[in-house]
N, C-alpha and C positions, 0 to 999 in steps of 0.2 A: 710849353714843357721846357725845363732848363733840363740841358744832357747832363750826368752823371759818370763824367772819362773814371775809370782802370775798375778795376772791381767791386764787387758792392757786396756791403760787408754782411755776412750773415748765410750769405750763398755761394759758394768756393768753388774751384773746378769740379766739373763734376755733378753739378746739382741738377736734378733730374722737374723737371714744369708740367703737369700733365696735360695743360694746356695751355693759348695765350695770355686768357682769361689771369693767369696764375704767376704769367709771365712779366706780363706790366705791372698784375699789383706788386712785384719784389722788385719792382724796379731791375730789371733787368735786361727788360726792354723795352720802353712804353710802349708803346700803337701796337693799337688790338687787331691790325690786319699790316704795314706796311711794309717789307720787308728791310728795309731802309730806318733808321733812327739819328735823323740829321741836318741839319739846312747848309744854307755859302755864307752863314758866320760864321760858325762853332762850332763848324764841322759834325761828323760820324760818330757818336760812340754806339754804337750794338746794329748790329746789321742778324738776321734769320737768315740759311742754310737750308732746304726744305724742300728742289728743284719743282722750285717752279717756273727758270727759264730752262730752254733743253740747252744754250750755252754753258750750263754751267759746265764744269772742273772739281772735284774733292780730289786732294790727294795729298789725305790730313793732316799736315804741318802745312801744306802751300795748299791755297784753293783761287780759283778764276773765281772771279763772283760778278757776274750781270748783275750787269745798275735798274732801275726801278725807270716803268715806263712803256708802250706799245705792243703791252700783253692782252692775247683776248681771254677773259673768266675764265669761259668757260671752257675753252677747248686747250690752254697752254701753250697755242703757243703767239710767237708776235705776226699783232696786223700794223704793221708802224714802222717806223724808224723811231730809237731815244736823243734825248742829249742833253749833254753833260751840263745845263742851268735847269736841271727837273733841280726839286731843292731838293732830293736823297745822292743822286748822283753827284754835285755839286758839295752832299757835306764830306764824302767819303775824300772826295781832290784834298778841302783844308784839310780832314785830317793827312794827308797824304804830306800836304806842302810843309804842316802845322809836327809832323809826327806823331798825332793824337792815337795810341790805340785803342783799339776797338773789337768791342767784345764778340764772340762768336756764338750763335747761334746753334745747335741743329736741330731740324722736325727727325722728325721720320719714318718722312713722304724724300729721301735725300736718297745718298749710296749707299746701299745699305754695308758697305763697307766701312763707312765711316761715323753713319745714325743712328739713337737708340731704336729699338725696335716699337716705342709708341712713348709719345710727345715727346721733348724737349728735353735738350740735355745741354748746362753751359759749360762751352768749351775753352772757353780762358782766349788770350789776349794775342790780335790778330793785328802786325801797322801793316798797312796801305805800300804794297814799293811799291808801283805803281800802274799806272790807267792805262784806257788806247782804250783808239774808235774800230771795230772788224764791223764786217760785214758775215751777220748773224746764218745757221743755218733756213732759217723763215728767206730769205734774200730779205734784210730791211739792218737800217747802222744800230751797231748794239752798240752799251758804254762798257767794258768790261775793265772791272779791279784783279789785280795779284796781290793778294793775304794772305802774308808770310808770319807767322809760332808768333813772337815775338820768343825770347829767351828773356830770361827773370835778370842779368844785367840791366833789357830797360824795363820789368816791373821799376816806375818811382815809389820809395815808399808814403808810407800809410805822412800826413800830417798833423802833426798832435796842437791843436792849442798851446796856446806859453799865455800864466797870468802875471803876472807881476817885474818885477826889471831887468830890463835886458843882463846879459854874462856880458865882463869883455874880454869877451876873445873875436877872434877872426869867424867871420859865418861861414856854419860850413856848404859844399855846394857839392851837388852829384852831377855826370851826364847819363839822362834817363831814356836817352829815346836818338835814333841813330838821319836824316835825316837821310842824305848822297853823300857818298865819296868822294871828291876831290882831287883828284892821279895828279903824281910827275910822272907819266911815267916819259923816261928818254925818250920816245917821238914824241908826245908832249911839250919837252920846251925847245927839240925842236920843230913846231912850228909856233912858239912861243916867239921863236927870236927873229923868226920870217919874220912873222908879224909885227915883233914893235912891242907886244905887248894889248895891240891895237884891237874892240872889240869887230871880228869880222861882221859881224848882223849893225853896228851900230854907229861904228867908230868912235869910239871912246876909245880916250886912256887913263886906269886911271891911274896916277904918280904917288908914291909916299914915300919922307922923306931917306935919305939917302940917296934919290936920287934913278933909286928903283921902278917900276913899273907891277901891276899887280893884274890879275888874269885867270882862268882861266877851262882848261884843254874839258872838252867838249868829242865825247864820239857820235857820231849823227845812228846810228845804227849802232845801238845801246851797248856796252855789255856783258853778258853776264846769261843763265835763261830770262826770258824764248828767247832774248835776240842773240844772241854771240854776235856781236861783234867785234872782228877782231884792230888794236893793236895796234896802226897803222898808221898811217898820215896820213891817204889818200881818207881815212875815215874818220877828221876830226877837225875841230875847229876849232880858232883862239874865241873864245869866247869874257865879254862880261863877268860878271857874276847878276848881275840882273836878264840878258841874255838866255846866260844857260838856266836859266831855272824857266824864261821860257818857253827855250827851246828846247824841254824835257816834256814839259810837259803839250804840246803839242801848238803853243800860240804862235808860234814862228817856224816858218820850213818853209824847204828851200822848191823850187822847182828843175826841171831839166837845165837849165840854159842859167843855174845858179842866182834865182829873181828871191827877196828875200822877202813873203808872205803873212800879214796876218792871220794868224790860227783865227781870230773872233773875229773878222771884218772881211777874211779869202780880198782885200785889198797885197797890191804891190807897195811893196816898201822903201825898197832898191834892194841899188844889186850887191851881191855879196861879195868884200874888200877881197883882193885877191892876192896873191904874191906865183911870183914865175913858180917858184920851184915847185910849189905848193899847190897839187895837181886833186879834186875832188875824186873822190870815182863816185857816176850817180846810177852806181848800181845802191851803194849805203842814204847817200840823199830820197831812193825811189821808197825802199824800204820804210824811211825813216818817218814821210807821209805818208805811207801805206796807211800807218797808226792810227792817225787823225781823222786823213781823207781817203774814200777810194778813185780810183782809175787815174 
């Protein structure tokens, strides 16, 4: 079933649906059972938040959403580990990476403070800010996604079909999603300088005209909620853009002795490239690794 991202015509925010059948027929959330409508190729366009998983947290404009899989339908408890390769979970990861906004529908069985008294309610578009793997309250690994209500500026304009000759004027552009910030604090500049712009994970140096190099500063323990890492040199790596994305999403992590590990195969790739003046604090390494693996 094809994905339709964004609002659905005729069903504004606040629209109510008595049952999952009407929700599906309206195209607001297509599947009649699954809580996530998504796949790894296209992304996820909608989720239902209805108290199905004990690890869910609903704070209104921020939702900590537990992924799909491993739940006993009779008891509602987790009985096996979840994996990011499950279709719905992989779809939410794709939406995060591509900056695709996700429709959020709340059901009556969710947190009473934010849920409708009956049926289901469309509560607008959310972006997938981050994801991680953690040990759930039932003792199994779960995939969790931090969903944040989209600002008005993040919502794309409707695409209006055009018929006839194109006017001779520059195309209008508009930025409507933000995937991540590339910060350039004094701390990051210092780390980049120490490493000469060379990626500490793969050794790539991106040279651009004029004799400059391009690299990005990656915080090992991420800044901001819920991680609240500090902006200090001990918590920053100098990375190429590719490795930055891999590191931020658990496809690369570090051991305590600073070996680079492939997050998909868990095989060692190389030793982290270091500099005598750049000391990495293992506390931040452990916090980052703990988001993706246990132990």
